[in-house]
C-alpha positions as a LaTeX table, in Angstrom:
\begin{tabular}{lrrr}
\hline
Residue & $x$ (\AA) & $y$ (\AA) & $z$ (\AA) \\
\hline
Unk1 & 28.55 & 21.64 & 26.30 \\
Unk2 & 31.50 & 21.36 & 23.94 \\
Unk3 & 30.96 & 20.57 & 20.25 \\
Unk4 & 32.79 & 17.26 & 20.58 \\
Unk5 & 30.54 & 16.14 & 23.40 \\
Unk6 & 27.44 & 17.20 & 21.48 \\
Unk7 & 28.62 & 15.24 & 18.43 \\
Unk8 & 29.09 & 12.09 & 20.50 \\
Unk9 & 25.72 & 12.62 & 22.17 \\
Unk10 & 24.03 & 13.08 & 18.80 \\
Unk11 & 25.63 & 9.86 & 17.56 \\
Unk12 & 24.28 & 7.97 & 20.57 \\
Unk13 & 20.85 & 9.52 & 20.10 \\
Unk14 & 20.78 & 8.64 & 16.41 \\
Unk15 & 21.83 & 5.09 & 17.23 \\
Unk16 & 19.20 & 4.48 & 19.88 \\
Unk17 & 16.51 & 6.14 & 17.76 \\
Unk18 & 17.39 & 3.90 & 14.80 \\
Unk19 & 17.41 & 0.84 & 17.05 \\
Unk20 & 13.96 & 1.61 & 18.40 \\
Unk21 & 12.48 & 2.34 & 14.98 \\
Unk22 & 13.94 & $-0.78$ & 13.36 \\
Unk23 & 12.95 & $-3.14$ & 16.14 \\
Unk24 & 16.40 & $-3.74$ & 17.50 \\
Unk25 & 18.76 & $-6.37$ & 16.19 \\
Unk26 & 19.23 & $-5.28$ & 12.58 \\
Unk27 & 20.01 & $-1.70$ & 13.51 \\
Unk28 & 22.27 & $-2.71$ & 16.36 \\
Unk29 & 24.74 & $-4.31$ & 13.97 \\
Unk30 & 25.41 & $-0.95$ & 12.34 \\
Unk31 & 25.76 & 0.85 & 15.69 \\
Unk32 & 27.92 & $-1.65$ & 17.55 \\
Unk33 & 30.02 & $-3.73$ & 15.14 \\
Unk34 & 30.74 & $-7.30$ & 16.05 \\
Unk35 & 27.96 & $-7.80$ & 18.59 \\
Unk36 & 25.34 & $-9.45$ & 16.40 \\
Unk37 & 25.93 & $-12.88$ & 17.87 \\
Unk38 & 25.43 & $-11.67$ & 21.43 \\
Unk39 & 21.90 & $-10.37$ & 21.02 \\
Unk40 & 19.53 & $-13.15$ & 21.94 \\
Unk41 & 19.36 & $-14.51$ & 25.46 \\
Unk42 & 19.09 & $-18.11$ & 24.36 \\
Unk43 & 17.49 & $-20.49$ & 26.77 \\
Unk44 & 17.96 & $-24.18$ & 26.11 \\
Unk45 & 15.63 & $-25.26$ & 28.87 \\
Unk46 & 12.84 & $-27.61$ & 27.99 \\
Unk47 & 9.48 & $-27.29$ & 29.74 \\
Unk48 & 10.47 & $-30.21$ & 31.95 \\
Unk49 & 13.56 & $-28.33$ & 33.08 \\
Unk50 & 11.72 & $-25.15$ & 33.99 \\
Unk51 & 10.90 & $-24.38$ & 37.56 \\
Unk52 & 7.20 & $-24.43$ & 38.34 \\
Unk53 & 5.39 & $-21.15$ & 37.86 \\
Unk54 & 2.45 & $-20.30$ & 40.08 \\
Unk55 & 0.39 & $-17.58$ & 38.46 \\
Unk56 & $-3.29$ & $-16.98$ & 39.14 \\
Unk57 & $-5.48$ & $-17.34$ & 36.08 \\
Unk58 & $-4.86$ & $-14.42$ & 33.75 \\
Unk59 & $-1.26$ & $-13.81$ & 34.84 \\
Unk60 & 0.55 & $-13.10$ & 32.62 \\
Unk61 & $-2.28$ & $-11.63$ & 30.53 \\
Unk62 & $-0.95$ & $-12.81$ & 27.15 \\
Unk63 & $-0.02$ & $-16.39$ & 26.21 \\
Unk64 & 3.48 & $-15.73$ & 24.88 \\
Unk65 & 6.31 & $-13.23$ & 24.75 \\
Unk66 & 5.54 & $-12.55$ & 21.10 \\
Unk67 & 1.88 & $-11.79$ & 21.84 \\
Unk68 & 2.87 & $-9.55$ & 24.74 \\
Unk69 & 5.33 & $-7.57$ & 22.64 \\
Unk70 & 2.86 & $-7.25$ & 19.77 \\
Unk71 & 0.18 & $-5.83$ & 22.06 \\
Unk72 & 2.67 & $-3.57$ & 23.84 \\
Unk73 & 3.98 & $-2.24$ & 20.53 \\
Unk74 & 0.50 & $-1.47$ & 19.27 \\
Unk75 & $-0.96$ & 0.06 & 22.42 \\
Unk76 & 1.92 & 1.37 & 24.55 \\
Unk77 & 5.31 & 1.86 & 22.83 \\
Unk78 & 6.98 & 0.08 & 19.91 \\
Unk79 & 10.18 & 1.91 & 20.82 \\
Unk80 & 10.49 & 0.16 & 24.19 \\
Unk81 & 10.19 & $-3.23$ & 22.51 \\
Unk82 & 12.85 & $-2.33$ & 19.95 \\
Unk83 & 15.24 & $-1.01$ & 22.59 \\
Unk84 & 14.99 & $-4.14$ & 24.74 \\
Unk85 & 15.56 & $-6.29$ & 21.67 \\
Unk86 & 18.60 & $-4.20$ & 20.83 \\
Unk87 & 19.98 & $-4.54$ & 24.34 \\
Unk88 & 19.44 & $-8.30$ & 24.20 \\
Unk89 & 17.33 & $-8.11$ & 27.37 \\
Unk90 & 13.87 & $-9.28$ & 26.33 \\
Unk91 & 12.75 & $-10.08$ & 29.85 \\
Unk92 & 9.11 & $-10.43$ & 30.86 \\
Unk93 & 8.89 & $-10.29$ & 34.64 \\
Unk94 & 7.03 & $-13.30$ & 35.98 \\
Unk95 & 7.72 & $-14.49$ & 39.51 \\
Unk96 & 10.01 & $-12.24$ & 41.46 \\
Unk97 & 11.56 & $-12.84$ & 44.83 \\
Unk98 & 14.38 & $-11.17$ & 46.71 \\
Unk99 & 17.21 & $-10.53$ & 44.27 \\
Unk100 & 15.87 & $-12.53$ & 41.34 \\
Unk101 & 13.17 & $-12.38$ & 38.68 \\
Unk102 & 11.85 & $-15.17$ & 36.49 \\
Unk103 & 10.92 & $-14.75$ & 32.87 \\
Unk104 & 7.19 & $-15.43$ & 32.63 \\
Unk105 & 7.52 & $-17.46$ & 29.43 \\
Unk106 & 10.92 & $-19.18$ & 29.46 \\
Unk107 & 11.04 & $-19.91$ & 33.18 \\
Unk108 & 14.65 & $-18.73$ & 33.35 \\
Unk109 & 15.70 & $-16.86$ & 36.50 \\
Unk110 & 17.87 & $-13.73$ & 36.41 \\
Unk111 & 19.78 & $-11.80$ & 39.04 \\
Unk112 & 18.33 & $-8.29$ & 39.01 \\
Unk113 & 21.21 & $-5.83$ & 38.80 \\
Unk114 & 19.04 & $-2.97$ & 37.57 \\
Unk115 & 17.47 & $-2.44$ & 40.96 \\
Unk116 & 14.40 & $-0.23$ & 41.35 \\
Unk117 & 14.02 & $-0.74$ & 45.11 \\
Unk118 & 15.65 & $-2.46$ & 48.05 \\
Unk119 & 14.52 & $-5.91$ & 46.88 \\
Unk120 & 11.61 & $-7.64$ & 45.20 \\
Unk121 & 8.48 & $-8.34$ & 47.23 \\
Unk122 & 9.93 & $-7.30$ & 50.55 \\
Unk123 & 7.87 & $-9.24$ & 53.13 \\
Unk124 & 8.05 & $-6.40$ & 55.68 \\
Unk125 & 6.58 & $-3.92$ & 53.19 \\
Unk126 & 3.97 & $-6.39$ & 51.97 \\
Unk127 & 2.90 & $-7.12$ & 55.54 \\
Unk128 & 2.56 & $-3.41$ & 56.36 \\
Unk129 & 0.51 & $-2.76$ & 53.21 \\
Unk130 & $-1.67$ & $-5.84$ & 53.74 \\
Unk131 & $-2.50$ & $-4.70$ & 57.26 \\
Unk132 & $-3.27$ & $-1.19$ & 56.04 \\
Unk133 & $-5.59$ & $-2.52$ & 53.33 \\
Unk134 & $-8.09$ & $-3.41$ & 56.05 \\
Unk135 & $-8.78$ & 0.31 & 56.36 \\
Unk136 & $-6.90$ & 2.33 & 53.73 \\
Unk137 & $-6.74$ & 2.92 & 50.02 \\
Unk138 & $-5.15$ & 5.86 & 48.20 \\
Unk139 & $-7.12$ & 8.42 & 50.23 \\
Unk140 & $-7.93$ & 11.91 & 49.03 \\
Unk141 & $-5.16$ & 14.15 & 47.77 \\
Unk142 & $-6.66$ & 17.30 & 49.32 \\
Unk143 & $-7.33$ & 16.04 & 52.83 \\
Unk144 & $-5.11$ & 16.11 & 55.89 \\
Unk145 & $-3.65$ & 12.66 & 56.53 \\
Unk146 & $-1.71$ & 11.32 & 59.49 \\
Unk147 & $-0.18$ & 8.65 & 57.25 \\
Unk148 & 1.37 & 11.33 & 55.06 \\
Unk149 & 2.61 & 13.23 & 58.11 \\
Unk150 & 4.13 & 10.13 & 59.73 \\
Unk151 & 6.05 & 9.16 & 56.59 \\
Unk152 & 7.25 & 12.78 & 56.27 \\
Unk153 & 8.51 & 12.74 & 59.87 \\
Unk154 & 10.58 & 9.69 & 59.11 \\
Unk155 & 12.01 & 11.17 & 55.91 \\
Unk156 & 12.98 & 14.31 & 57.81 \\
Unk157 & 14.63 & 12.16 & 60.49 \\
Unk158 & 16.70 & 10.47 & 57.76 \\
Unk159 & 18.35 & 13.87 & 57.15 \\
Unk160 & 19.05 & 14.37 & 60.87 \\
Unk161 & 16.53 & 17.19 & 60.74 \\
Unk162 & 18.49 & 19.22 & 58.19 \\
Unk163 & 15.66 & 19.13 & 55.65 \\
Unk164 & 12.35 & 19.94 & 57.30 \\
Unk165 & 9.66 & 19.91 & 54.63 \\
Unk166 & 8.25 & 17.12 & 52.45 \\
Unk167 & 6.14 & 17.43 & 49.31 \\
Unk168 & 4.85 & 14.19 & 47.84 \\
Unk169 & 4.84 & 13.29 & 44.15 \\
Unk170 & 4.25 & 10.13 & 42.15 \\
Unk171 & 7.60 & 9.84 & 40.32 \\
Unk172 & 11.17 & 11.03 & 40.15 \\
Unk173 & 10.31 & 13.20 & 37.16 \\
Unk174 & 7.51 & 14.90 & 39.07 \\
Unk175 & 9.88 & 15.44 & 41.99 \\
Unk176 & 12.33 & 17.15 & 39.63 \\
Unk177 & 9.51 & 19.31 & 38.29 \\
Unk178 & 8.53 & 20.44 & 41.80 \\
Unk179 & 12.16 & 21.15 & 42.77 \\
Unk180 & 12.81 & 23.34 & 39.74 \\
Unk181 & 9.47 & 25.12 & 40.10 \\
Unk182 & 10.12 & 25.84 & 43.78 \\
Unk183 & 13.59 & 27.28 & 43.21 \\
Unk184 & 12.48 & 29.42 & 40.26 \\
Unk185 & 9.56 & 30.75 & 42.23 \\
Unk186 & 11.50 & 31.47 & 45.38 \\
Unk187 & 14.53 & 33.10 & 43.75 \\
Unk188 & 12.56 & 34.83 & 40.97 \\
Unk189 & 15.25 & 33.58 & 38.59 \\
Unk190 & 14.97 & 31.21 & 35.63 \\
Unk191 & 18.52 & 29.98 & 34.97 \\
Unk192 & 19.27 & 26.35 & 35.84 \\
Unk193 & 22.69 & 24.69 & 35.70 \\
Unk194 & 22.73 & 20.89 & 35.41 \\
Unk195 & 25.23 & 18.19 & 34.53 \\
Unk196 & 26.05 & 16.53 & 31.23 \\
Unk197 & 25.06 & 12.87 & 30.77 \\
Unk198 & 22.33 & 13.16 & 33.40 \\
Unk199 & 18.71 & 12.03 & 33.31 \\
Unk200 & 15.99 & 13.47 & 35.54 \\
Unk201 & 12.76 & 12.15 & 34.05 \\
Unk202 & 10.34 & 12.64 & 31.18 \\
Unk203 & 8.32 & 15.71 & 32.16 \\
Unk204 & 8.81 & 19.26 & 30.89 \\
Unk205 & 11.41 & 20.80 & 33.23 \\
Unk206 & 12.94 & 17.39 & 33.91 \\
Unk207 & 13.59 & 16.76 & 30.21 \\
Unk208 & 14.89 & 20.29 & 29.73 \\
Unk209 & 17.37 & 19.72 & 32.58 \\
Unk210 & 18.44 & 16.33 & 31.21 \\
Unk211 & 21.22 & 15.90 & 28.67 \\
Unk212 & 19.24 & 14.90 & 25.57 \\
Unk213 & 19.28 & 17.37 & 22.71 \\
Unk214 & 16.91 & 15.07 & 20.83 \\
Unk215 & 14.23 & 15.49 & 23.50 \\
Unk216 & 14.88 & 19.22 & 23.69 \\
Unk217 & 14.24 & 19.52 & 19.96 \\
Unk218 & 11.29 & 17.12 & 19.81 \\
Unk219 & 9.36 & 18.80 & 22.63 \\
Unk220 & 10.59 & 22.39 & 22.11 \\
Unk221 & 12.50 & 22.38 & 25.40 \\
Unk222 & 15.80 & 23.88 & 24.29 \\
Unk223 & 15.71 & 26.66 & 26.88 \\
Unk224 & 18.48 & 29.24 & 26.66 \\
Unk225 & 18.61 & 29.54 & 30.45 \\
Unk226 & 19.17 & 25.80 & 31.02 \\
Unk227 & 22.95 & 25.30 & 30.98 \\
Unk228 & 25.00 & 22.07 & 31.09 \\
Unk229 & 28.47 & 21.54 & 32.55 \\
Unk230 & 30.61 & 18.40 & 32.94 \\
Unk231 & 30.27 & 16.38 & 36.14 \\
Unk232 & 33.11 & 16.81 & 38.64 \\
Unk233 & 34.36 & 20.00 & 36.96 \\
Unk234 & 34.54 & 22.68 & 39.66 \\
Unk235 & 35.87 & 25.36 & 37.31 \\
Unk236 & 33.10 & 24.81 & 34.74 \\
Unk237 & 30.49 & 24.96 & 37.48 \\
Unk238 & 31.95 & 28.16 & 38.90 \\
Unk239 & 31.94 & 29.72 & 35.44 \\
Unk240 & 28.33 & 28.73 & 34.74 \\
Unk241 & 26.69 & 29.79 & 38.02 \\
Unk242 & 26.00 & 33.50 & 38.36 \\
Unk243 & 23.63 & 35.91 & 40.07 \\
Unk244 & 20.86 & 34.95 & 37.64 \\
Unk245 & 21.00 & 31.23 & 38.53 \\
Unk246 & 17.98 & 29.85 & 40.37 \\
Unk247 & 19.50 & 26.44 & 41.07 \\
Unk248 & 22.14 & 23.86 & 40.32 \\
Unk249 & 20.65 & 20.40 & 39.73 \\
Unk250 & 23.00 & 17.43 & 40.04 \\
Unk251 & 22.20 & 13.75 & 39.63 \\
Unk252 & 24.38 & 12.69 & 42.56 \\
Unk253 & 26.38 & 10.40 & 40.26 \\
Unk254 & 24.98 & 10.13 & 36.71 \\
Unk255 & 23.94 & 6.51 & 36.18 \\
Unk256 & 23.99 & 6.74 & 32.39 \\
Unk257 & 27.59 & 7.93 & 32.59 \\
Unk258 & 28.54 & 4.83 & 34.58 \\
Unk259 & 28.28 & 6.29 & 38.12 \\
Unk260 & 31.47 & 8.40 & 37.96 \\
Unk261 & 33.23 & 9.06 & 41.25 \\
Unk262 & 33.79 & 12.78 & 41.95 \\
Unk263 & 37.00 & 14.18 & 43.36 \\
Unk264 & 37.01 & 14.84 & 47.11 \\
Unk265 & 35.59 & 18.26 & 47.79 \\
Unk266 & 33.56 & 18.51 & 44.57 \\
Unk267 & 30.18 & 18.77 & 46.24 \\
Unk268 & 31.49 & 21.16 & 48.87 \\
Unk269 & 32.83 & 23.40 & 46.10 \\
Unk270 & 29.52 & 23.28 & 44.22 \\
Unk271 & 27.60 & 24.16 & 47.38 \\
Unk272 & 29.97 & 27.06 & 48.10 \\
Unk273 & 29.45 & 28.35 & 44.54 \\
Unk274 & 25.69 & 28.19 & 45.00 \\
Unk275 & 25.88 & 30.06 & 48.31 \\
Unk276 & 28.09 & 32.76 & 46.79 \\
Unk277 & 25.47 & 33.59 & 44.14 \\
Unk278 & 22.28 & 32.87 & 46.07 \\
Unk279 & 21.47 & 29.81 & 43.95 \\
Unk280 & 19.89 & 26.68 & 45.42 \\
Unk281 & 21.43 & 23.20 & 45.26 \\
Unk282 & 19.16 & 20.32 & 44.20 \\
Unk283 & 20.50 & 16.76 & 44.52 \\
Unk284 & 18.70 & 14.06 & 42.53 \\
Unk285 & 18.81 & 10.96 & 44.76 \\
Unk286 & 16.34 & 8.83 & 42.81 \\
Unk287 & 18.99 & 6.15 & 42.16 \\
Unk288 & 21.45 & 6.65 & 45.02 \\
Unk289 & 19.14 & 7.38 & 47.93 \\
Unk290 & 17.49 & 5.10 & 50.50 \\
Unk291 & 20.66 & 3.38 & 51.64 \\
Unk292 & 22.03 & 2.36 & 48.25 \\
Unk293 & 25.45 & 3.94 & 48.86 \\
Unk294 & 25.86 & 2.80 & 52.47 \\
Unk295 & 24.31 & 5.91 & 54.01 \\
Unk296 & 20.66 & 6.88 & 53.81 \\
Unk297 & 21.55 & 9.64 & 51.31 \\
Unk298 & 24.50 & 10.01 & 48.97 \\
Unk299 & 25.10 & 13.63 & 50.04 \\
Unk300 & 25.75 & 12.49 & 53.61 \\
Unk301 & 29.09 & 11.08 & 52.41 \\
Unk302 & 30.21 & 14.51 & 51.24 \\
Unk303 & 29.80 & 16.85 & 54.18 \\
Unk304 & 27.08 & 19.02 & 52.65 \\
Unk305 & 23.38 & 19.70 & 53.13 \\
Unk306 & 21.58 & 20.46 & 49.85 \\
Unk307 & 18.60 & 22.77 & 49.63 \\
Unk308 & 16.40 & 20.16 & 47.98 \\
Unk309 & 16.60 & 16.38 & 47.60 \\
Unk310 & 14.45 & 14.44 & 45.14 \\
Unk311 & 13.65 & 10.77 & 45.72 \\
Unk312 & 11.47 & 8.04 & 44.19 \\
Unk313 & 11.90 & 4.43 & 42.97 \\
Unk314 & 12.23 & 2.45 & 46.22 \\
Unk315 & 10.29 & 4.95 & 48.34 \\
Unk316 & 7.19 & 2.78 & 48.03 \\
Unk317 & 9.16 & $-0.37$ & 48.79 \\
Unk318 & 8.72 & $-1.63$ & 45.24 \\
Unk319 & 5.09 & $-2.40$ & 46.12 \\
Unk320 & 3.34 & 0.95 & 45.67 \\
Unk321 & 4.17 & 4.16 & 43.86 \\
Unk322 & 5.36 & 7.07 & 45.98 \\
Unk323 & 7.97 & 9.80 & 45.57 \\
Unk324 & 8.94 & 12.95 & 47.40 \\
Unk325 & 10.81 & 16.24 & 47.48 \\
Unk326 & 12.66 & 17.12 & 50.70 \\
Unk327 & 13.06 & 20.84 & 51.40 \\
Unk328 & 15.45 & 22.87 & 53.52 \\
Unk329 & 13.78 & 25.23 & 56.04 \\
Unk330 & 14.10 & 28.41 & 53.95 \\
Unk331 & 12.57 & 26.81 & 50.85 \\
Unk332 & 9.94 & 25.04 & 52.92 \\
Unk333 & 8.83 & 28.38 & 54.39 \\
Unk334 & 8.41 & 29.94 & 50.95 \\
Unk335 & 6.97 & 26.92 & 49.16 \\
Unk336 & 4.40 & 26.17 & 51.86 \\
Unk337 & 3.22 & 29.79 & 51.94 \\
Unk338 & 0.25 & 29.15 & 49.66 \\
Unk339 & $-3.01$ & 27.23 & 49.91 \\
Unk340 & $-1.83$ & 24.14 & 48.01 \\
Unk341 & 1.93 & 24.08 & 47.22 \\
Unk342 & 1.63 & 20.96 & 45.06 \\
Unk343 & $-1.17$ & 18.57 & 44.22 \\
Unk344 & $-0.47$ & 15.05 & 42.95 \\
Unk345 & $-3.21$ & 12.49 & 42.33 \\
Unk346 & $-1.15$ & 9.55 & 43.56 \\
Unk347 & 1.81 & 11.25 & 45.23 \\
Unk348 & 1.52 & 10.74 & 48.97 \\
Unk349 & $-1.33$ & 8.25 & 48.63 \\
Unk350 & $-2.03$ & 6.75 & 52.04 \\
Unk351 & $-1.07$ & 3.17 & 51.21 \\
Unk352 & 2.12 & 4.43 & 49.59 \\
Unk353 & 2.93 & 6.43 & 52.72 \\
Unk354 & 2.48 & 3.32 & 54.88 \\
Unk355 & 5.06 & 1.64 & 52.64 \\
Unk356 & 7.33 & 4.71 & 52.77 \\
Unk357 & 7.25 & 4.84 & 56.57 \\
Unk358 & 8.28 & 1.17 & 56.71 \\
Unk359 & 11.02 & 1.75 & 54.13 \\
Unk360 & 12.45 & 4.50 & 56.32 \\
Unk361 & 12.36 & 2.29 & 59.42 \\
Unk362 & 14.14 & $-0.54$ & 57.63 \\
Unk363 & 16.72 & 1.71 & 55.97 \\
Unk364 & 17.65 & 3.64 & 59.11 \\
Unk365 & 18.33 & 0.45 & 61.02 \\
Unk366 & 22.12 & 0.31 & 61.61 \\
Unk367 & 22.22 & $-3.36$ & 60.65 \\
Unk368 & 20.78 & $-2.58$ & 57.22 \\
Unk369 & 23.38 & 0.02 & 56.32 \\
Unk370 & 26.13 & $-2.18$ & 57.77 \\
Unk371 & 24.95 & $-4.97$ & 55.46 \\
Unk372 & 24.99 & $-2.69$ & 52.40 \\
Unk373 & 28.53 & $-1.57$ & 53.22 \\
Unk374 & 29.67 & $-5.17$ & 53.71 \\
Unk375 & 28.18 & $-6.11$ & 50.33 \\
Unk376 & 29.87 & $-3.12$ & 48.71 \\
Unk377 & 33.25 & $-4.29$ & 50.04 \\
Unk378 & 32.50 & $-7.81$ & 48.79 \\
Unk379 & 31.78 & $-6.54$ & 45.27 \\
Unk380 & 34.82 & $-4.25$ & 45.32 \\
Unk381 & 37.08 & $-7.17$ & 46.24 \\
Unk382 & 35.36 & $-9.68$ & 43.96 \\
Unk383 & 35.51 & $-7.45$ & 40.89 \\
Unk384 & 39.05 & $-6.23$ & 41.46 \\
Unk385 & 41.65 & $-6.91$ & 38.75 \\
Unk386 & 39.40 & $-7.49$ & 35.76 \\
Unk387 & 39.70 & $-5.92$ & 32.29 \\
Unk388 & 37.36 & $-3.11$ & 33.24 \\
Unk389 & 37.03 & $-0.06$ & 35.47 \\
Unk390 & 34.64 & $-0.14$ & 38.41 \\
Unk391 & 33.05 & 3.12 & 39.53 \\
Unk392 & 31.43 & 2.46 & 42.89 \\
Unk393 & 29.21 & 4.21 & 45.39 \\
Unk394 & 28.15 & 1.36 & 47.64 \\
Unk395 & 25.83 & $-0.79$ & 45.52 \\
Unk396 & 25.53 & 1.80 & 42.76 \\
Unk397 & 28.23 & 0.76 & 40.32 \\
Unk398 & 29.22 & 1.51 & 36.77 \\
Unk399 & 31.44 & $-1.09$ & 35.11 \\
Unk400 & 33.34 & 0.10 & 32.06 \\
Unk401 & 34.99 & $-2.65$ & 30.04 \\
Unk402 & 38.24 & $-2.06$ & 28.21 \\
Unk403 & 37.52 & $-4.20$ & 25.15 \\
Unk404 & 33.82 & $-5.13$ & 25.24 \\
Unk405 & 31.15 & $-2.69$ & 24.09 \\
Unk406 & 28.26 & $-1.84$ & 26.39 \\
Unk407 & 25.70 & $-3.58$ & 24.17 \\
Unk408 & 27.73 & $-6.77$ & 23.99 \\
Unk409 & 28.38 & $-6.75$ & 27.72 \\
Unk410 & 24.70 & $-6.23$ & 28.49 \\
Unk411 & 23.62 & $-9.04$ & 26.17 \\
Unk412 & 26.27 & $-11.49$ & 27.37 \\
Unk413 & 25.46 & $-10.85$ & 31.01 \\
Unk414 & 21.78 & $-11.36$ & 30.29 \\
Unk415 & 22.47 & $-14.66$ & 28.56 \\
Unk416 & 24.51 & $-15.70$ & 31.61 \\
Unk417 & 21.65 & $-14.80$ & 33.97 \\
Unk418 & 22.29 & $-11.17$ & 35.04 \\
Unk419 & 19.87 & $-8.43$ & 34.05 \\
Unk420 & 21.32 & $-4.95$ & 33.70 \\
Unk421 & 21.30 & $-2.14$ & 31.12 \\
Unk422 & 23.93 & $-0.12$ & 29.27 \\
Unk423 & 25.30 & 3.10 & 30.72 \\
Unk424 & 24.35 & 5.05 & 27.64 \\
Unk425 & 26.86 & 7.91 & 27.84 \\
Unk426 & 29.85 & 5.58 & 27.98 \\
Unk427 & 31.50 & 3.56 & 25.25 \\
Unk428 & 31.78 & 0.30 & 27.18 \\
Unk429 & 29.81 & 0.52 & 30.39 \\
Unk430 & 26.81 & $-0.94$ & 32.16 \\
Unk431 & 24.83 & 0.28 & 35.14 \\
Unk432 & 25.29 & $-2.33$ & 37.86 \\
Unk433 & 22.88 & $-1.97$ & 40.77 \\
Unk434 & 22.40 & $-5.27$ & 42.63 \\
Unk435 & 19.68 & $-5.75$ & 45.21 \\
Unk436 & 20.54 & $-4.31$ & 48.63 \\
Unk437 & 19.52 & $-7.38$ & 50.64 \\
Unk438 & 21.70 & $-9.95$ & 48.89 \\
Unk439 & 23.21 & $-12.68$ & 51.03 \\
Unk440 & 26.96 & $-13.17$ & 50.94 \\
Unk441 & 26.51 & $-16.35$ & 48.89 \\
Unk442 & 24.20 & $-14.60$ & 46.41 \\
Unk443 & 26.72 & $-11.81$ & 45.96 \\
Unk444 & 29.46 & $-14.38$ & 45.35 \\
Unk445 & 27.32 & $-16.07$ & 42.68 \\
Unk446 & 26.71 & $-12.77$ & 40.87 \\
Unk447 & 30.40 & $-11.88$ & 41.05 \\
Unk448 & 31.33 & $-15.32$ & 39.71 \\
Unk449 & 28.94 & $-15.02$ & 36.76 \\
Unk450 & 30.24 & $-11.55$ & 35.97 \\
Unk451 & 33.90 & $-12.63$ & 36.07 \\
Unk452 & 33.19 & $-15.70$ & 33.92 \\
Unk453 & 31.35 & $-13.54$ & 31.39 \\
Unk454 & 33.34 & $-10.32$ & 31.24 \\
Unk455 & 36.75 & $-11.29$ & 32.62 \\
\hline
\end{tabular}
């Protein structure tokens, strides 16, 4: 990575670290001038104006946002509280339905444009899990399970049979860990080439492969044989990959860089470089997979077949945790040639696999992908002509404003009723990932709010 890029990255790291330590708003003023007034998501609703909330007794578990944040800071992470305050997105999920979430304490509803699954509380997934609960729970991680096999069959079918092995994990980070471990073991090489401004999770190899020098230093993960190159730079990739490279790991389009759009042929060139040197190609599809770009997988747009695909987030339908690593035949043969290739306490749990099988059925339905593509066209048209740049892969979008900083844009959108987060490796961008099952009218409402707020 060039010195200039490292300097900018260090500045961003120092800013976010200061924000978290100081609790948010005070530090934000020094990092992003002129945005102080945009921080709070003010809500002028009176209790009489709020929509009724129907929580069982004990939900939420604390009586107020302040009490929740105090307990969270003490027992879980003060940094998370400070960061959300800094972003101006102090949201406490209460009721959630479809494309919206309600703050548990203010009663205000928000459009969720920081999607973690297809939608909230998908009735098809809930019904499948409810039915399975009559017999199943998480199961036993060591035992043979037809539920795991059936979900794996469906994941393999989503690749048209190109990837033939499935190893289950419990998170995207764990999937990254397995992918790197498998390629190092199979190739007997240790060098890994990954992409600047990427994030792959918070475990050992995943952090080492992510572009955060702060984490590398904090956890002693600054490995000499982990190399970073710019996204969409064929020449830099060709120069970095050699006969000592185990794998190239690419977040299909780095979300924290604002979902940049690669030049045509980029992924084909990367794959050819890997093949030339015997390196394996790992595509991180945690954000872009499962239909989010209008095909089941992002790589299916680009005429390639990677050696490994990692997936998580929506794989459990937003109801249960599940994640997976999909393996090409050659890697499958090597990785499976041992008693227990990978053991994960909750990865591949039987209830999660019931949800995963249903997710695959829903996503592979032609009508579903047609709907995602229609929504993508609607957003492309509705956002056209504003004072910003739109990077778009279906419903994975990065919106980079020309005059508004990312913190200000995030806070203003939140105040207007749209929840999203900054694209951290950009100067003026947000990650914009609306729910995949929006109706046309819902999409129009989100577009209207965005245009009224940002331009």
